All heavy atoms as an XYZ file, in Angstrom:
829
protein
N     -19.008     52.076    -74.578
C     -18.616     51.488    -75.841
C     -18.513     49.983    -75.635
O     -18.049     49.527    -74.582
C     -17.276     52.063    -76.270
C     -16.885     51.662    -77.654
S     -15.356     52.456    -78.233
C     -15.802     54.171    -78.172
N     -18.958     49.228    -76.658
C     -18.806     47.771    -76.588
C     -18.421     47.243    -77.958
O     -18.712     47.869    -78.977
C     -20.058     47.092    -76.059
C     -21.277     47.217    -76.923
C     -22.471     46.530    -76.278
N     -23.677     46.918    -76.982
C     -24.790     46.238    -76.990
N     -24.858     45.111    -76.319
N     -25.831     46.647    -77.652
N     -17.782     46.091    -77.957
C     -17.321     45.456    -79.185
C     -17.851     44.034    -79.202
O     -17.878     43.360    -78.169
C     -15.794     45.464    -79.254
C     -15.218     46.844    -79.265
C     -14.906     47.490    -78.072
C     -15.018     47.519    -80.452
C     -14.391     48.774    -78.063
C     -14.505     48.799    -80.462
C     -14.189     49.433    -79.271
N     -18.281     43.573    -80.378
C     -18.863     42.243    -80.511
C     -18.225     41.504    -81.672
O     -17.869     42.113    -82.682
C     -20.366     42.349    -80.795
C     -21.199     43.131    -79.803
C     -22.544     43.453    -80.402
C     -21.371     42.329    -78.537
N     -18.152     40.206    -81.532
C     -17.746     39.343    -82.640
C     -19.029     38.707    -83.164
O     -19.515     37.731    -82.596
C     -16.755     38.295    -82.157
C     -16.355     37.328    -83.249
O     -16.689     37.581    -84.434
O     -15.727     36.310    -82.925
N     -19.599     39.267    -84.202
C     -20.892     38.782    -84.693
C     -20.832     37.325    -85.150
O     -21.817     36.604    -85.049
C     -21.412     39.661    -85.830
O     -20.542     39.613    -86.945
N     -19.673     36.875    -85.613
C     -19.553     35.500    -86.118
C     -19.717     34.452    -85.017
O     -20.017     33.299    -85.317
C     -18.213     35.311    -86.821
N     -19.567     34.850    -83.754
C     -19.717     33.878    -82.669
C     -21.074     33.984    -81.966
O     -21.356     33.210    -81.052
C     -18.584     34.039    -81.649
O     -18.676     35.302    -81.023
N     -21.915     34.908    -82.390
C     -23.215     35.088    -81.747
C     -24.190     33.987    -82.150
O     -24.342     33.669    -83.323
C     -23.822     36.445    -82.120
C     -25.243     36.613    -81.649
C     -25.535     36.740    -80.301
C     -26.294     36.627    -82.548
C     -26.840     36.884    -79.854
C     -27.606     36.783    -82.118
C     -27.872     36.906    -80.768
N     -24.831     33.376    -81.162
C     -25.953     32.477    -81.399
C     -27.052     32.856    -80.415
O     -26.788     33.474    -79.383
C     -25.600     30.990    -81.209
O     -25.070     30.794    -79.904
C     -24.603     30.518    -82.253
N     -28.262     32.493    -80.747
C     -29.415     32.781    -79.891
C     -30.013     31.465    -79.417
O     -29.704     30.395    -79.951
C     -30.440     33.592    -80.666
N     -30.900     31.546    -78.459
C     -31.540     30.347    -77.915
C     -32.600     29.778    -78.846
O     -33.006     28.631    -78.691
C     -32.168     30.668    -76.563
C     -31.142     30.987    -75.502
C     -31.782     31.295    -74.157
O     -33.000     31.082    -73.986
O     -31.041     31.759    -73.282
N     -33.039     30.604    -79.816
C     -34.079     30.162    -80.750
C     -33.829     30.840    -82.085
O     -33.159     31.882    -82.147
C     -35.466     30.524    -80.228
C     -35.663     32.004    -80.032
C     -37.054     32.373    -79.534
N     -37.151     33.783    -79.236
C     -37.249     34.764    -80.124
N     -37.251     34.499    -81.407
N     -37.345     36.026    -79.750
N     -34.352     30.269    -83.172
C     -34.224     30.929    -84.465
C     -34.799     32.351    -84.426
O     -35.837     32.587    -83.812
C     -35.035     30.038    -85.411
C     -35.007     28.692    -84.762
C     -35.039     28.975    -83.279
N     -34.105     33.252    -85.043
C     -34.449     34.675    -85.122
C     -34.331     35.391    -83.778
O     -34.783     36.508    -83.613
C     -35.810     34.914    -85.790
C     -35.725     34.531    -87.224
C     -36.171     33.361    -87.777
C     -35.061     35.236    -88.261
N     -35.827     33.310    -89.109
C     -35.144     34.451    -89.434
C     -34.403     36.452    -88.328
C     -34.601     34.860    -90.650
C     -33.864     36.856    -89.537
C     -33.970     36.057    -90.678
N     -33.684     34.717    -82.802
C     -33.368     35.411    -81.569
C     -32.417     36.559    -81.883
O     -31.665     36.511    -82.863
N     -32.462     37.601    -81.068
C     -31.689     38.791    -81.395
C     -31.003     39.389    -80.186
O     -31.442     39.225    -79.048
C     -32.602     39.837    -82.029
N     -29.942     40.089    -80.465
C     -29.233     40.887    -79.492
C     -29.491     42.341    -79.868
O     -29.174     42.764    -80.991
C     -27.736     40.567    -79.560
C     -26.806     41.362    -78.654
C     -27.153     41.112    -77.188
C     -25.368     40.975    -78.938
N     -30.095     43.098    -78.965
C     -30.359     44.513    -79.227
C     -29.049     45.275    -79.131
O     -28.378     45.244    -78.090
C     -31.364     45.072    -78.225
C     -32.744     44.472    -78.386
O     -33.116     44.157    -79.533
O     -33.447     44.308    -77.381
N     -28.699     45.972    -80.205
C     -27.439     46.715    -80.236
C     -27.636     48.195    -79.950
O     -26.835     48.796    -79.235
C     -26.755     46.533    -81.586
C     -26.399     45.096    -81.969
C     -25.799     45.055    -83.357
C     -25.465     44.490    -80.947
N     -28.695     48.791    -80.529
C     -28.915     50.220    -80.345
C     -30.338     50.594    -80.727
O     -31.005     49.862    -81.466
C     -27.935     51.021    -81.211
N     -30.769     51.738    -80.198
C     -32.026     52.358    -80.608
C     -31.685     53.731    -81.141
O     -30.945     54.483    -80.499
C     -33.002     52.468    -79.436
C     -33.549     51.136    -79.005
C     -34.736     51.258    -78.047
O     -35.346     52.345    -77.973
O     -35.030     50.261    -77.393
N     -32.177     54.028    -82.330
C     -31.929     55.308    -82.976
C     -33.278     55.974    -83.223
O     -33.979     55.602    -84.160
C     -31.193     55.113    -84.307
C     -29.926     54.250    -84.245
C     -29.451     53.911    -85.641
C     -28.847     54.963    -83.457
N     -33.636     56.909    -82.385
C     -34.952     57.533    -82.448
C     -36.015     56.439    -82.436
O     -36.141     55.743    -81.454
C     -35.072     58.467    -83.658
C     -34.113     59.652    -83.552
O     -33.906     60.140    -82.430
O     -33.562     60.062    -84.580
N     -36.737     56.224    -83.544
C     -37.788     55.214    -83.582
C     -37.352     53.925    -84.269
O     -38.190     53.126    -84.683
C     -39.029     55.773    -84.286
C     -39.733     56.824    -83.447
O     -39.625     56.750    -82.207
O     -40.386     57.706    -84.023
N     -36.038     53.727    -84.397
C     -35.529     52.527    -85.070
C     -34.657     51.710    -84.117
O     -34.067     52.236    -83.183
C     -34.722     52.910    -86.302
N     -34.598     50.404    -84.400
C     -33.722     49.517    -83.645
C     -32.658     48.933    -84.556
O     -32.868     48.772    -85.761
C     -34.506     48.354    -82.996
O     -35.142     47.587    -84.018
C     -35.538     48.867    -82.010
N     -31.536     48.618    -83.961
C     -30.441     47.923    -84.639
C     -30.242     46.640    -83.852
O     -29.937     46.677    -82.661
C     -29.147     48.754    -84.649
C     -28.037     47.999    -85.364
C     -29.386     50.119    -85.267
N     -30.437     45.499    -84.532
C     -30.384     44.209    -83.847
C     -29.538     43.222    -84.640
O     -29.557     43.227    -85.867
C     -31.797     43.643    -83.687
C     -32.722     44.603    -82.952
C     -34.119     44.070    -82.852
N     -34.142     43.221    -81.660
C     -35.056     42.299    -81.425
N     -36.011     42.054    -82.296
N     -35.013     41.592    -80.327
N     -28.840     42.368    -83.897
C     -28.094     41.267    -84.489
C     -28.921     40.008    -84.294
O     -29.242     39.648    -83.162
C     -26.730     41.126    -83.797
C     -25.882     39.933    -84.203
C     -25.553     39.975    -85.691
C     -24.606     39.892    -83.352
N     -29.303     39.376    -85.401
C     -30.114     38.159    -85.359
C     -29.258     36.953    -85.726
O     -28.361     37.044    -86.560
C     -31.263     38.226    -86.379
C     -32.344     39.170    -86.015
N     -33.457     38.800    -85.301
C     -32.489     40.500    -86.275
C     -34.245     39.844    -85.143
N     -33.683     40.889    -85.720
N     -29.597     35.819    -85.134
C     -29.041     34.521    -85.543
C     -30.228     33.630    -85.879
O     -31.265     33.658    -85.207
C     -28.259     33.858    -84.409
C     -27.902     32.440    -84.758
C     -26.799     32.030    -85.446
C     -28.664     31.273    -84.469
N     -26.835     30.657    -85.600
C     -27.987     30.175    -85.009
C     -29.875     31.038    -83.831
C     -28.452     28.867    -84.920
C     -30.342     29.741    -83.734
C     -29.624     28.680    -84.271
N     -30.078     32.828    -86.942
C     -31.134     31.878    -87.268
C     -30.608     30.717    -88.083
O     -29.627     30.834    -88.816
C     -32.307     32.547    -88.013
O     -33.387     31.612    -88.090
C     -31.910     32.995    -89.403
N     -31.310     29.599    -87.921
C     -31.073     28.429    -88.762
C     -32.401     27.934    -89.339
O     -32.481     26.824    -89.860
C     -30.364     27.313    -87.987
C     -31.180     26.797    -86.808
O     -32.247     27.372    -86.493
O     -30.750     25.802    -86.196
N     -33.429     28.772    -89.240
C     -34.764     28.451    -89.751
C     -35.323     29.648    -90.510
O     -35.026     30.793    -90.161
C     -35.723     28.122    -88.597
C     -35.323     26.935    -87.759
C     -35.399     25.633    -88.538
O     -36.354     25.395    -89.261
N     -34.375     24.806    -88.410
N     -36.170     29.405    -91.517
C     -36.803     30.526    -92.209
C     -37.677     31.339    -91.257
O     -38.132     30.825    -90.234
C     -37.677     29.856    -93.275
C     -37.133     28.482    -93.425
C     -36.552     28.109    -92.088
N     -37.917     32.588    -91.613
C     -38.833     33.423    -90.850
C     -40.238     33.060    -91.289
O     -40.619     31.892    -91.256
C     -38.510     34.908    -91.062
C     -39.158     35.821    -90.054
C     -38.915     35.676    -88.697
C     -40.010     36.836    -90.452
C     -39.501     36.507    -87.763
C     -40.604     37.677    -89.530
C     -40.348     37.506    -88.186
O     -40.944     38.328    -87.274
N     -41.033     33.995    -91.722
C     -42.357     33.746    -92.294
C     -42.639     34.879    -93.260
O     -42.066     35.967    -93.146
C     -43.428     33.669    -91.198
C     -43.551     34.916    -90.373
C     -44.696     34.843    -89.370
N     -44.648     35.913    -88.418
C     -44.909     37.199    -88.655
N     -45.249     37.588    -89.867
N     -44.832     38.106    -87.705
N     -43.510     34.615    -94.212
C     -43.884     35.676    -95.143
C     -44.491     36.819    -94.339
O     -45.318     36.592    -93.450
C     -44.903     35.174    -96.165
C     -44.282     34.389    -97.270
C     -44.227     33.024    -97.361
C     -43.616     34.900    -98.422
N     -43.560     32.667    -98.503
C     -43.180     33.801    -99.179
C     -43.346     36.185    -98.883
C     -42.491     33.943   -100.383
C     -42.662     36.333   -100.081
C     -42.240     35.223   -100.810
N     -44.068     38.039    -94.639
C     -44.623     39.198    -93.954
C     -44.380     40.464    -94.775
O     -43.594     40.466    -95.717
C     -44.036     39.355    -92.548
C     -42.567     39.665    -92.518
N     -41.606     38.726    -92.802
C     -41.909     40.807    -92.237
C     -40.411     39.283    -92.701
N     -40.567     40.558    -92.364
N     -45.086     41.501    -94.386
C     -44.964     42.818    -95.007
C     -44.646     43.805    -93.889
O     -45.391     43.888    -92.912
C     -46.277     43.220    -95.721
C     -46.175     44.628    -96.276
C     -46.613     42.219    -96.827
N     -43.559     44.527    -94.013
C     -43.184     45.501    -92.995
C     -44.069     46.742    -93.088
O     -44.526     47.107    -94.166
C     -41.731     45.921    -93.177
C     -40.766     44.824    -92.829
O     -40.949     43.681    -93.228
N     -39.729     45.149    -92.091
N     -44.230     47.411    -91.938
C     -44.993     48.652    -91.921
C     -44.087     49.866    -92.118
O     -44.510     51.004    -92.024
C     -45.794     48.778    -90.619
C     -44.916     48.756    -89.387
O     -43.681     48.604    -89.513
O     -45.469     48.889    -88.278
N     -42.827     49.603    -92.389
C     -41.849     50.659    -92.654
C     -40.616     50.045    -93.288
O     -40.545     48.832    -93.489
N     -39.625     50.870    -93.614
C     -38.419     50.345    -94.257
C     -37.602     49.473    -93.307
O     -37.701     49.588    -92.080
C     -37.649     51.603    -94.651
C     -38.182     52.684    -93.799
C     -39.584     52.317    -93.444
N     -36.799     48.600    -93.904
C     -35.914     47.707    -93.159
C     -34.606     47.585    -93.933
O     -34.626     47.463    -95.156
C     -36.568     46.326    -93.027
C     -35.699     45.252    -92.458
C     -36.359     43.873    -92.484
O     -37.374     43.688    -93.188
O     -35.851     42.984    -91.792
N     -33.494     47.618    -93.227
C     -32.188     47.364    -93.826
C     -31.705     46.045    -93.247
O     -31.656     45.866    -92.035
C     -31.193     48.500    -93.545
C     -29.816     48.167    -94.108
C     -31.703     49.813    -94.119
N     -31.350     45.113    -94.125
C     -31.054     43.724    -93.785
C     -29.661     43.425    -94.346
O     -29.476     43.430    -95.566
C     -32.140     42.880    -94.463
C     -32.191     41.439    -94.099
C     -33.112     40.976    -93.166
C     -31.361     40.517    -94.724
C     -33.206     39.627    -92.860
C     -31.444     39.170    -94.418
C     -32.362     38.731    -93.481
N     -28.680     43.193    -93.461
C     -27.294     42.983    -93.885
C     -26.802     41.634    -93.368
O     -26.775     41.412    -92.152
C     -26.364     44.093    -93.339
C     -24.940     43.903    -93.861
C     -26.893     45.472    -93.672
N     -26.419     40.749    -94.261
C     -25.868     39.452    -93.856
C     -24.414     39.667    -93.435
O     -23.606     40.207    -94.198
C     -25.963     38.421    -94.992
C     -25.241     37.133    -94.614
C     -27.413     38.133    -95.319
N     -24.111     39.270    -92.208
C     -22.753     39.395    -91.678
C     -21.984     38.089    -91.772
O     -20.766     38.091    -91.943
C     -22.799     39.852    -90.215
C     -23.471     41.191    -89.943
C     -23.511     41.459    -88.449
C     -22.771     42.310    -90.684
N     -22.710     36.959    -91.628
C     -22.071     35.649    -91.621
C     -23.069     34.634    -92.153
O     -24.252     34.694    -91.820
C     -21.652     35.296    -90.184
C     -20.908     33.983    -90.099
O     -19.801     33.896    -90.664
O     -21.432     33.045    -89.475
N     -22.618     33.712    -92.984
C     -23.514     32.717    -93.572
C     -24.138     33.249    -94.846
O     -23.570     34.101    -95.524
N     -25.316     32.748    -95.151
C     -26.027     33.179    -96.355
C     -27.523     33.132    -96.091
O     -27.994     32.354    -95.257
C     -25.672     32.282    -97.542
N     -28.251     33.948    -96.816
C     -29.714     34.018    -96.710
C     -30.292     34.091    -98.113
O     -29.829     34.877    -98.938
C     -30.162     35.253    -95.900
C     -31.666     35.428    -95.961
C     -29.698     35.159    -94.461
N     -31.283     33.252    -98.371
C     -32.058     33.371    -99.608
C     -33.276     34.217    -99.280
O     -34.143     33.796    -98.505
C     -32.485     31.999   -100.131
C     -31.315     31.210   -100.675
O     -30.342     31.828   -101.155
O     -31.365     29.970   -100.620
N     -33.321     35.437    -99.837
C     -34.437     36.336    -99.593
C     -35.478     36.091   -100.678
O     -35.245     36.338   -101.856
C     -33.986     37.796    -99.620
C     -35.100     38.778    -99.322
S     -35.779     38.632    -97.656
C     -34.503     39.441    -96.697
N     -36.618     35.565   -100.257
C     -37.748     35.336   -101.158
C     -38.626     36.579   -101.093
O     -38.900     37.097   -100.006
C     -38.555     34.118   -100.709
C     -37.789     32.838   -100.745
N     -38.106     31.815   -101.607
C     -36.713     32.408   -100.031
C     -37.269     30.808   -101.423
N     -36.412     31.152   -100.471
N     -39.069     37.055   -102.240
C     -39.928     38.229   -102.283
C     -40.858     38.120   -103.493
O     -40.616     37.331   -104.407
C     -39.106     39.518   -102.312
C     -38.196     39.662   -103.511
C     -38.545     40.497   -104.571
C     -36.994     38.974   -103.588
C     -37.711     40.639   -105.675
C     -36.158     39.105   -104.684
C     -36.517     39.950   -105.724
O     -35.697     40.080   -106.814
N     -41.912     38.898   -103.458
C     -42.893     38.849   -104.548
C     -42.949     40.185   -105.274
O     -42.981     41.239   -104.645
C     -44.273     38.500   -103.991
C     -44.351     37.090   -103.452
C     -45.772     36.718   -103.040
N     -45.813     35.358   -102.528
C     -46.245     35.035   -101.313
N     -46.715     35.961   -100.496
N     -46.247     33.782   -100.923
N     -42.961     40.080   -106.603
C     -43.120     41.244   -107.466
C     -44.298     40.947   -108.383
O     -44.254     39.984   -109.151
C     -41.849     41.523   -108.297
C     -42.081     42.668   -109.267
C     -40.662     41.799   -107.390
N     -45.355     41.721   -108.253
C     -46.574     41.514   -109.047
C     -47.068     40.069   -108.943
O     -47.459     39.459   -109.945
C     -46.337     41.895   -110.512
C     -46.003     43.368   -110.678
O     -46.564     44.192   -109.914
O     -45.181     43.691   -111.555
N     -46.992     39.516   -107.735
C     -47.498     38.167   -107.494
C     -46.546     37.047   -107.854
O     -46.840     35.879   -107.595
N     -45.396     37.365   -108.436
C     -44.418     36.353   -108.829
C     -43.301     36.287   -107.792
O     -42.696     37.306   -107.458
C     -43.810     36.682   -110.209
O     -44.852     36.742   -111.172
C     -42.782     35.637   -110.620
N     -43.040     35.078   -107.281
C     -41.989     34.904   -106.279
C     -40.619     34.909   -106.937
O     -40.404     34.269   -107.970
C     -42.192     33.598   -105.511
C     -41.216     33.430   -104.370
C     -41.492     32.211   -103.516
O     -42.654     31.750   -103.465
O     -40.532     31.708   -102.902
N     -39.701     35.635   -106.321
C     -38.313     35.691   -106.765
C     -37.417     35.412   -105.566
O     -37.852     35.535   -104.423
C     -37.990     37.058   -107.347
C     -38.826     37.379   -108.569
C     -38.467     38.697   -109.155
N     -39.356     38.985   -110.276
C     -39.262     40.054   -111.010
N     -38.337     40.951   -110.767
N     -40.101     40.251   -112.007
N     -36.156     35.060   -105.833
C     -35.205     34.762   -104.758
C     -33.877     35.428   -105.091
O     -33.390     35.341   -106.216
C     -34.983     33.237   -104.598
C     -33.967     32.964   -103.488
C     -36.293     32.515   -104.336
N     -33.305     36.066   -104.085
C     -31.986     36.686   -104.208
C     -31.111     36.130   -103.086
O     -31.507     36.139   -101.917
C     -32.111     38.199   -104.075
C     -30.818     38.946   -104.197
C     -30.352     39.127   -105.631
O     -31.186     39.030   -106.553
O     -29.145     39.349   -105.826
N     -29.925     35.617   -103.425
C     -28.989     35.081   -102.418
C     -28.193     36.242   -101.834
O     -27.568     37.014   -102.550
C     -28.066     34.054   -103.074
C     -26.875     33.572   -102.282
C     -27.081     32.653   -101.094
N     -27.919     31.508   -101.196
C     -27.508     30.249   -101.107
N     -26.223     29.956   -100.992
N     -28.380     29.271   -101.120
N     -28.230     36.341   -100.510
C     -27.464     37.354    -99.789
C     -26.309     36.669    -99.072
O     -26.514     35.717    -98.317
C     -28.348     38.077    -98.764
C     -29.596     38.764    -99.316
C     -30.451     39.289    -98.175
C     -29.216     39.880   -100.257
N     -25.110     37.132    -99.317
C     -23.911     36.613    -98.686
C     -23.291     37.744    -97.858
O     -23.752     38.893    -97.944
C     -22.929     36.099    -99.756
O     -22.696     37.144   -100.698
C     -23.484     34.872   -100.479
N     -22.274     37.460    -97.051
C     -21.724     38.511    -96.197
C     -21.384     39.786    -96.968
O     -20.741     39.751    -98.018
C     -20.473     37.859    -95.608
C     -20.860     36.410    -95.527
C     -21.638     36.168    -96.800
N     -21.892     40.871    -96.427
C     -21.687     42.175    -97.046
C     -22.815     42.616    -97.968
O     -22.922     43.794    -98.276
N     -23.662     41.685    -98.396
C     -24.797     42.057    -99.255
C     -25.861     42.716    -98.403
O     -26.150     42.289    -97.297
C     -25.414     40.840    -99.943
C     -24.535     40.075   -100.877
C     -24.423     40.539   -102.321
N     -25.526     41.188   -102.968
C     -26.429     40.602   -103.746
N     -26.424     39.313   -103.932
N     -27.367     41.323   -104.333
N     -26.461     43.743    -98.927
C     -27.470     44.518    -98.213
C     -28.791     44.431    -98.966
O     -28.827     44.572   -100.188
C     -27.041     45.999    -98.102
C     -28.112     46.821    -97.413
C     -25.706     46.116    -97.384
N     -29.857     44.190    -98.223
C     -31.203     44.179    -98.796
C     -31.981     45.324    -98.144
O     -32.102     45.366    -96.912
C     -31.892     42.845    -98.511
S     -33.597     42.772    -99.085
N     -32.477     46.246    -98.943
C     -33.283     47.357    -98.457
C     -34.742     47.052    -98.763
O     -35.146     47.040    -99.925
C     -32.858     48.660    -99.121
S     -31.150     49.105    -98.759
N     -35.496     46.770    -97.731
C     -36.905     46.412    -97.861
C     -37.732     47.678    -97.675
O     -37.530     48.414    -96.706
C     -37.303     45.352    -96.804
C     -38.765     44.977    -96.934
C     -36.402     44.128    -96.905
N     -38.640     47.922    -98.598
C     -39.502     49.094    -98.511
C     -40.821     48.720    -97.856
O     -41.225     47.546    -97.843
C     -39.767     49.659    -99.911
C     -38.519     50.134   -100.626
C     -37.832     51.289    -99.931
O     -38.531     52.110    -99.283
O     -36.600     51.379   -100.036
N     -41.501     49.687    -97.335
C     -42.835     49.473    -96.769
C     -43.708     48.791    -97.825
O     -43.726     49.201    -98.984
C     -43.443     50.811    -96.377
C     -44.808     50.693    -95.797
C     -45.350     52.039    -95.447
N     -46.635     51.860    -94.793
C     -47.322     52.831    -94.276
N     -46.870     54.067    -94.329
N     -48.473     52.581    -93.696
N     -44.374     47.719    -97.422
C     -45.271     47.013    -98.329
C     -44.647     45.857    -99.088
O     -45.358     45.102    -99.749
N     -43.313     45.688    -99.006
C     -42.662     44.575    -99.700
C     -42.964     43.262    -98.981
O     -42.683     43.118    -97.791
C     -41.146     44.769    -99.758
C     -40.708     45.856   -100.724
O     -41.518     46.276   -101.569
O     -39.536     46.280   -100.621
N     -43.506     42.287    -99.709
C     -43.826     40.957    -99.188
C     -42.566     40.100    -99.311
O     -42.034     39.939   -100.414
C     -44.978     40.373   -100.016
C     -45.639     39.176    -99.380
O     -45.407     38.914    -98.186
O     -46.406     38.493   -100.087
N     -42.069     39.561    -98.174
C     -40.799     38.849    -98.215
C     -40.668     37.849    -97.071
O     -41.398     37.919    -96.089
C     -39.632     39.841    -98.159
C     -39.579     40.643    -96.903
N     -40.473     41.642    -96.616
C     -38.735     40.584    -95.840
C     -40.187     42.174    -95.437
N     -39.130     41.536    -94.940
N     -39.717     36.924    -97.241
C     -39.358     35.969    -96.192
C     -37.895     35.585    -96.398
O     -37.452     35.378    -97.520
C     -40.265     34.710    -96.199
C     -40.176     33.947    -97.506
C     -39.930     33.795    -95.028
N     -37.160     35.500    -95.291
C     -35.737     35.153    -95.338
C     -35.535     33.692    -94.948
O     -36.072     33.235    -93.943
C     -34.955     36.055    -94.392
N     -34.751     32.987    -95.764
C     -34.407     31.587    -95.514
C     -32.883     31.492    -95.356
O     -32.155     31.686    -96.332
C     -34.818     30.696    -96.695
C     -36.279     30.512    -96.852
N     -36.897     29.326    -96.555
C     -37.248     31.353    -97.282
C     -38.193     29.439    -96.803
N     -38.426     30.665    -97.233
N     -32.379     31.182    -94.147
C     -30.936     31.021    -93.996
C     -30.461     29.790    -94.755
O     -31.219     28.851    -94.955
C     -30.758     30.839    -92.486
C     -32.059     30.273    -92.024
C     -33.105     30.879    -92.908
N     -29.184     29.815    -95.167
C     -28.657     28.705    -95.953
C     -27.255     28.340    -95.467
O     -26.283     28.863    -95.993
C     -28.642     29.091    -97.434
N     -27.041     27.463    -94.512
C     -28.022     26.841    -93.630
C     -28.277     27.656    -92.360
O     -29.278     27.487    -91.691
C     -27.384     25.498    -93.281
C     -25.914     25.790    -93.269
C     -25.718     26.829    -94.360
N     -27.321     28.551    -91.991
C     -27.573     29.436    -90.853
C     -26.929     30.779    -91.173
O     -26.084     30.878    -92.072
C     -27.045     28.873    -89.539
C     -25.549     28.866    -89.382
C     -25.116     28.401    -87.993
O     -25.479     27.286    -87.591
O     -24.397     29.169    -87.326
N     -27.343     31.809    -90.426
C     -26.822     33.139    -90.732
C     -26.898     34.046    -89.513
O     -27.693     33.825    -88.598
C     -27.619     33.752    -91.882
N     -26.062     35.060    -89.578
C     -26.096     36.165    -88.625
C     -26.374     37.418    -89.444
O     -25.689     37.664    -90.441
C     -24.785     36.253    -87.869
C     -24.658     35.097    -86.883
C     -23.223     34.853    -86.467
N     -23.177     33.660    -85.615
C     -23.028     32.422    -86.087
N     -22.938     32.191    -87.377
N     -22.995     31.404    -85.244
N     -27.365     38.164    -89.000
C     -27.897     39.255    -89.814
C     -28.041     40.508    -88.968
O     -28.568     40.455    -87.854
C     -29.278     38.868    -90.386
C     -29.188     37.552    -91.148
C     -29.837     39.972    -91.255
C     -30.274     36.584    -90.799
N     -27.600     41.635    -89.497
C     -27.820     42.925    -88.864
C     -29.089     43.515    -89.473
O     -29.199     43.622    -90.691
C     -26.633     43.847    -89.129
C     -26.659     45.182    -88.398
C     -26.414     44.958    -86.907
C     -25.613     46.118    -88.971
N     -30.050     43.858    -88.611
C     -31.330     44.390    -89.082
C     -31.585     45.748    -88.432
O     -31.515     45.878    -87.212
C     -32.495     43.424    -88.762
C     -33.825     44.024    -89.188
C     -32.279     42.080    -89.444
N     -31.863     46.733    -89.278
C     -32.257     48.060    -88.815
C     -33.686     48.268    -89.295
O     -33.967     48.184    -90.497
C     -31.339     49.156    -89.390
C     -31.768     50.538    -88.875
C     -29.878     48.881    -89.054
N     -34.595     48.514    -88.340
C     -35.989     48.701    -88.701
C     -36.715     49.503    -87.633
O     -36.182     49.731    -86.552
C     -36.684     47.352    -88.901
C     -36.762     46.506    -87.653
C     -37.319     45.115    -87.901
O     -37.906     44.871    -88.960
O     -37.157     44.267    -87.024
N     -37.913     49.906    -87.965
C     -38.753     50.644    -87.023
C     -38.969     49.828    -85.771
O     -39.199     48.610    -85.846
C     -40.097     50.952    -87.697
C     -41.052     51.716    -86.796
C     -42.353     51.920    -87.470
N     -42.130     52.620    -88.725
C     -43.085     53.087    -89.493
N     -44.333     52.897    -89.175
N     -42.810     53.724    -90.595
N     -38.901     50.475    -84.630
C     -39.172     49.798    -83.348
C     -40.547     49.143    -83.408
O     -41.487     49.709    -83.938
C     -39.133     50.809    -82.193
C     -39.335     50.174    -80.832
C     -39.349     51.206    -79.702
N     -38.071     51.903    -79.615
C     -37.935     53.210    -79.831
N     -38.952     53.957    -80.153
N     -36.738     53.777    -79.740
N     -40.648     47.939    -82.875
C     -41.886     47.150    -82.821
C     -42.396     46.745    -84.200
O     -43.558     46.408    -84.356
C     -42.997     47.894    -82.059
C     -42.594     48.197    -80.635
O     -41.901     47.346    -80.022
O     -42.955     49.271    -80.128
N     -41.520     46.751    -85.206
C     -41.919     46.296    -86.536
C     -42.080     44.788    -86.519
O     -41.471     44.088    -85.725
C     -40.868     46.699    -87.572
O     -41.288     46.341    -88.862
N     -42.901     44.283    -87.431
C     -43.137     42.844    -87.520
C     -41.993     42.255    -88.283
O     -41.781     41.651    -89.096
C     -44.509     42.594    -88.165
C     -44.921     41.148    -88.080
O     -44.454     40.442    -87.183
O     -45.717     40.744    -88.919
């Protein structure tokens, strides 16, 4: 058993992560970032939970870009095929559950 203070976690680079657990074919990771990721489409579902800070989640619906602000406790459930990119505002710690080796 281990206990972590997610609010004090930082990584050596943006989107660096601490592996917390593997559940069958899924990973649970704690990410820290102060830079946007990149536009991408997952090959499976993803659960994205902001633990500290804020994230502006940019996503496209029928070719139109939209933005949703995620603050601590807000959960974003990304489905396979959803085009999205996360922008921290200005930095964030995020719990991500997704398929192992997902982009």
